[in-house]
N, C-alpha and C positions, 0 to 999 in steps of 0.2 A: 559530430554529424545526432545537433540534431536530439544531442545528447545522446548518444549511442559513442562507444568508444570502439576506439580505432580495430578492436581485434573482433571484437561483435559486428563492423561492418563488414571486415574482411569471411569472416564466417560465411553472411550474406547471399556476397559477394560470388564470393566460389563457388554459391549452387544455387545464382543464377535466381535472387530473391529478396534483393539490397532494395528492392523502388516497389513492395511490395510493406518491408517492414512498419505499423502501425498504428505503437507504441502513446504518440505523440501526435500526427495525423493521417487523416486518410485518403490518400494519397490517387485510391480512383474517384475522388469529387471533385479533382482540382483543388481550383485555389481554396472554394468554399469546402474543403477538407480541412486546412489546417486546423486547427487545436477544435473541432465536430462533437460535440457531446453525444452526436449520431449513437446508439448501439447496431449492430450486427457481428456475425460471428471475423473470426480477421480468415484474411488465405492463410495464416500459416503457422503450421505443425506447433502441439507443445515444446519441442524440443530447439522451433525455431527462433521461438517469444525470447525475449527481453529471460521472461524468469526462465523457463527450460534451459535460455541455455547460459545465465549464471547460474542459477544449479548446478548442472553438472563442470564448471568451472571453481564453485563454493566449492563441491565434494574430490575435487582431483585435485585441490588445492592444498586443501585437512589432510589428502593419502598421503600429497608426497611431504609432509613435514609427521605423520604417525612411523612415517616409512624411513625416514633417515633420527626416527629422537626429539626431533621439535618441535615446542612449542607451538602457539597457535594464533594472534586472535586473528578472523575472517570477516569483515565486512559486507557480506550480500548484499544490492542496493533489487530490492526489486519495484518496479516504476507503472504496477501498475496497483492499486483498480485507478491509480495517475489517470486519463479519460489522454485517446481516448476510453472507451468503456467499449473494448475490440475484443471477450478474449480468441483464445482457436476455442479447434472443438476436444475432448465434449464437452468442455465447460459458454460456454454459450445453448445448448442444443436441455441441460440441464436442467433449462428455466422455458426450455418453450411447450408453451398450455397451460404454464402455472399461473396462479389466474394472483398477480401479483400487490401485497398489499403496499398501499401508502404508507411512508411516515405519516406520522399525527399531526406534527406540523405540517405538513403539502399542504393543505388549502383551509385561512384564517384569513379576515380583515387583517391587515400590517397596520395596527393603533397604535403611535409613540415609540413606533419606527423612525431612526434615521433618513434621514432623505434617502440619499442613495443607494441605500439598502435598498425600500420601497420601491425606488426607478428602476435596478436592477432588476427583481422579481417582477417586473408590468414589462420589463424588454424581452424577458423570456416568454409569457404568458404568452406572448403574439406571434411564438409561434411559425416565426421567422425563418427558423435555426435549423427549423428538420431538412432533410436531406431526398430522408422517404418515404413512398406512401405504405399504409394512408400521410396523408400533414395534417399539421397543425399539431398544439400547442400537449392533447391529451394523447394521442397518436404517440408524441413523441419523446413526454417525459418516460412511460413502461418501456420504449426501445428500450434510453438513455438507461435504464433501471433493473431492468433486465438487464443492459452491458453491463451494470455496476455487478449486479452480484456473484454471473458469468468471473469478472475479474477475481473479484475475490476469489472465488474459488479455487483460478486459475494460480493464484500468490497461494495458497492454501497448499495447494499439490505444488509448490513449491517448495515450500519451506517442508513438506513433512514428506518425499526425496531428500535432505540435509537431514534431518533429524533420521529421519530411518539406517539413513549411510553411521550415524553419532553410535547409533545401538545396535548397531553386525560390526561394527569394528568396539564395541566391550565399552568405549569410552565416553558415553552418556554421561554419568553418574562424573567423574570431571571435566565436563566442562559447560560453562553458566553461561546459557543463553537467551540472548536478548533478541524480542519480537518486540519492535514499533516505528511509527512513524512521522514524516518531519510536518503534519498536517493535516486535518482533515477533507472534507471533503462532501459538498451536495449531496446527499442523491437521492435528491426529487426537497427535499426541506425547504420549505419557506415557497417549495413554486422558483428553486433558485436550480443554474442547472451545474453552472462553472464555480471555484468560490472567491474570480473578484471582479469585480466587484463589490464588496460583499463582503468581508472577514473582519464580523460580528457577532458572531455567533457559536456554541459548544460542540453545531457543527466541524468547526474545522477547528474552532481554537482546542478543543477536548481526542487523546490522541492514544492508543492502545500500550500497554508501556504493562507487556506483561515478563518476568524472570521464569528462568528454569534452572534449573540447580538440582535435583537430586536426591534427598539424604540432608540437604545442608540447609536451604530453605523452609517455611512452611508453605507447607504444600494448603493448595485452595483457601488461600490469605489472601483477601482483597481489603488492600493501604489506599483509607478514605483524605486522606488530609494530601494536600496539594504537593505535587513534586516535576519536577521539567527536566527538560532533555538534557540542560548541562543538567544533570544530573548523575548520569547513565559513564562520565566517566571516574569521575575523581569516585563513582562508587566503587566500578568492574577494577581500577586500583586499591580499594580497600578490604574486595577480598579477596587480591591475588598472591593480594600480601607488594605490593606494588609502592614504590612512593606516591603522594601525593602532590602533583605538580602546584607552583605558588602561582599559575595564570588562574590553574583552575578556580570560573562561575561559582561551578553546580555546588551540591550537598552532598555526602552517604547518607544513602539508607537504608544501609546494612538493619536499622535494625527494626524495619520497615515490611524488607525482604525474608527476616526472621519470625515475624510474627507482632512483633510489639510499636507502642504507640511509642507519642511523640511525633507536631511540630519539624516540617523541615522549613520552611516559609511562612 
C-alpha cells in the first residue's frame, strides 16, 4: 500500500494511525496532497514513522542473528527524504526560525538547458502547487527546503540508532556498513521541487556512497573515480570472501575503499 510493507501497515492500524501515514502523500490535503512538495511536520511520532519503524525492525533482526551466532545481511530502506518533506518532531522544529540558505543554483537564467528542464522549472515557479499559507513559490520552496532538511535529519537519527546498536554489541568492527541512495533529489536546485520530469542534473544523478568498516578501510578517504550502484554487490562479495556471481554488472571497488587509486569505469 503506497510503498508500505504489510507489517508496517498493520503496525499503524493497531495504533489507529494508518490514515496519517504521509511519506508518499499528505492525506490531510485530499487529492492535492498526492506527492506533495509542501513541507510540514508529520502527525506521526518518529517511532511510528517508517524511518523509526524500519530502524527498530532492522535492529531486532540483527539482534536475533547475533543471538543465534549467524552472520547477517540487512537492507534498511529508509524512504525519506523522498517526498513528502514531512519529518516527525523534533526534526521539523530543528529548522524553525533558521535562516535557510538556498542552493547557489536555485535562481539563474536557464540558458541552453533542455526544453523539458526549463518547462519543469517554469511550472514550479508558478507556485500553484503550494497548499499552506502563505502561498506562492518563494514561501513554498522554503517550506520544502525546511522539510527536506528535517527529513534528512530524521534519516540521520535512524542510521545513528542502528550504528549505536552495532557499537553496543561490540560488532561494529566486524560489520560492513554502506550508506547510499537510489537517486538524488531537488532541494530547490534549479528552482525545481521534484525530480521528474527533469532528471538531468547532478542533484539527481549523484548519490552518497559512504562505506564504514573500521580497521579495514581507509578512514576519511574520498575517491574521485566514477563508481555506480551496481558496484556495491560485487564489492561486498569481495570484502566478505564470497564468490562473485557471473551475472554481476558492476565492478569490485575494494581498492578505492583501501585508499588506492585506479579507474573502475
